[in-house]
N, C-alpha and C positions, 0 to 999 in steps of 0.2 A: 553572510556569504553573498557575493555579487556575481552575476553572470554578465558577460560582455556581449558585444555585438556578434562576434563569431559563434559563441555558444548558442545564441538565439537563432542565428541563421541555420545552424546544424539541426537544432531541435525542431524548428518549424518545418524544415525540409523533411525530416523523418516523420513528422505528424501527418504529412500528406501521403506518405507511403513508407512504412518501416522496412520494406524489402530493398530499398535503394542501396547500391554499393557506395563505398567511400568515394570512388571515382566519379560516380554520378552526382553525389552531393557536392563534390569539389567543383564540378562544372557549373552547377546551379548557383553555388554560393561564392564562386571566384576565390576559393580558399584551397590551398594545396591539399592533395589527398593525404599525405602524411600528417598534416595538421589536423584534418578532419578526423583521422583515426585516433590521433593522440587525444584530441578534445573529447571524442566519443568515449574512449576508454577511461579517461579521467572522470567524466560525468557519471559513468556506470559505477566506478569505484566509490564515488561519493554518494551514490544512491539517487542521483537526480534522474537518471535513466534506469529504470528497474529491469527492463528487458524489452526485446522486440519479439512479440508473439502474435500469432494470428487471432483475429477477433471473429468469433462464430456467431451467426444468427441462430440462436437456439430454437426459434420458431420453425426453422426448416429441418430440425433434427428430431426424429421420432424418439419417444420414451425419455424425454427431458422435460422437467418441470421446474419453474423458478418461483421463489416466494420471498416477500419482504417481511421481516419480523422486527417488531418494535419491542424493546425491552425497557422496563422501568427498573432501575437497579439502585442499590444503596451506594451513594457516592464514595463511601469509605472503602468499598470493595471494588471500585471501578477498575483499578489497575489489574487486579487478579482476574476479574471477569474478562477483560480484554485479552489477557494472556491465554486464558482457557479457551475462549472463542477462537482465537487464532490457530489453535491446534486442531480444530475440526476442519478437515479438508474440503468438505462440501460448502463451507461458508466462504464465499468469494469476495465479499466486501463487508467492511465493518466501519461504521461512522458514529462518532459522538455528536449528538444533536441537542438542540434546546427544546423545551416544552415538557409535557407530562412524562414522555418517554425520553431517556437520555442516550439510548443506543439504538441504531437501526442496522440490521444485517441483511445481506442477500444470500440466499441459499440456492444452489442448483443441484437437483437430485434426479433420479431416474423415474420416480413415481411417488404417489401420495403416501404409500406405505413407508418409503424411505424418509420422506419429509417428516412424517409423524414420529418415526423412530428417533430421528435427530432431535426433534423438539422435546419429546416426552422423556427420552432416556439420556440424552447428552446435554441439552441446554437447561432443562428444568432442574437438573441435578447440580448446577453450578451455584455455589453459595453466593448470596447477595442479590439474586434476582427476585424482584418483588412481584412483577406481573408481566405477562407476555400477550401481545396482540399480533396476529399474522394475517396477511393477505396474499393470495396466489396471484401472480402476474398472468393475466389472460391474453394480453396483447402488448407487444412492444412497438410503440409509435416512433420513438426517438431515443437512442441511448448512445451518445457520443462521449468519448473520453478525451478527445483532443481539444486544444485551445491554442491561441496565438500569444506568444510571449513578446513583450516589448522591451526595448532597451531601457536600462535603469531599474528594472525589477530586481529584487534580491530574493534569496532563498531562506526559508525558515528551517532551522534544524530542530527536530523534535526528539525528545528522549524516547528510545525504543522500549524502555521499561515502564516508565510512569506516564508516557505520552504527553508530558507537559512541554511547552516551548522552551528552548534553551536560550537564556538571555545573557548569561555571562560566560564563564569558562566551560569549554566543551571537553568531555572525556571521550576518546575515540578508540574503538577496537576494530580489528579486521576479521571478518567472517566470510569465508568462501570468496576471497578477493574483492569484497565490498566493505565499505566503511560504515559502521553504525555509531550513533552518537548517544551520549548519556549526559544528563544535566549535573550529576554529582557523583562522587565516589560511592555513595550508598547505593544508588541505582546500579552502578557498574558492578559492585560487589554482589548484590542480590541476583543480578542477571547471571553472573559467573557461577554462583552457587547452584542455580537452576540448570544451567546449560554446560557446566564444566569450564575448565581453563580455556581462555581464548587468547589470541595474539593481540596484545595491547600495542597500539601505535603511539599514542601520546596520552599524557595525564595533565 
C-alpha cells in the first residue's frame, strides 16, 4: 500500500497537533477541507490512523506507575501470547524484539501492588512464557510517538492474528468501521472462531 503526497501532508499536520480541524489542516496543506476529511476517514478505516487521543505526562499524575517488562517466550506460542497480552488493559504497548528476550511490554498501573498482581497473576499464567525481567520507569526524559513521513514511503500490512507481514494476497474484515488484515484464510478463520462472526469485506 502506498501513501501519496496529500496523505503525507495531512498526517504530518496532525502529528504537530491532533486537535486541528479539517478546515485548519486544509489551510495549511492547500487541500480542500472535504478532501482532508475524506482522506482522514479513509486512513482511519485502513488503520493507518488509529485515533486522535490526548497524550498525558504520567509523571505529573499522582498514583500512576509505569514499568517495562521483558519476556522470553517459546516462539511456537508467540501468537497466542501476543493475543493474551493484548487482552490485559493495563498493558499499553507490546513490541516483538530481538535478543535474549523476544517481547517487551509497557504497563501503566496505579501502584506497585497492582503491578505485582498483573505480573504474578495474569502474565505469569500465560502458557509459553519462559522468563520475565522487569524495570520500573523512574523518569521519562523523552517519549515521542510522532515522526515525519516522506513521499514514496509505503505501508506494511500485518496480520492481526499471527503478526506476520502480509506479502501476497490480503484477507480483509471490517471491525467497528476499521479494516483489519489477515495473511491467509487460516488466520481469518481462527480469529473468527475466537471473536465471533465478523463483517468480511474481501477474500
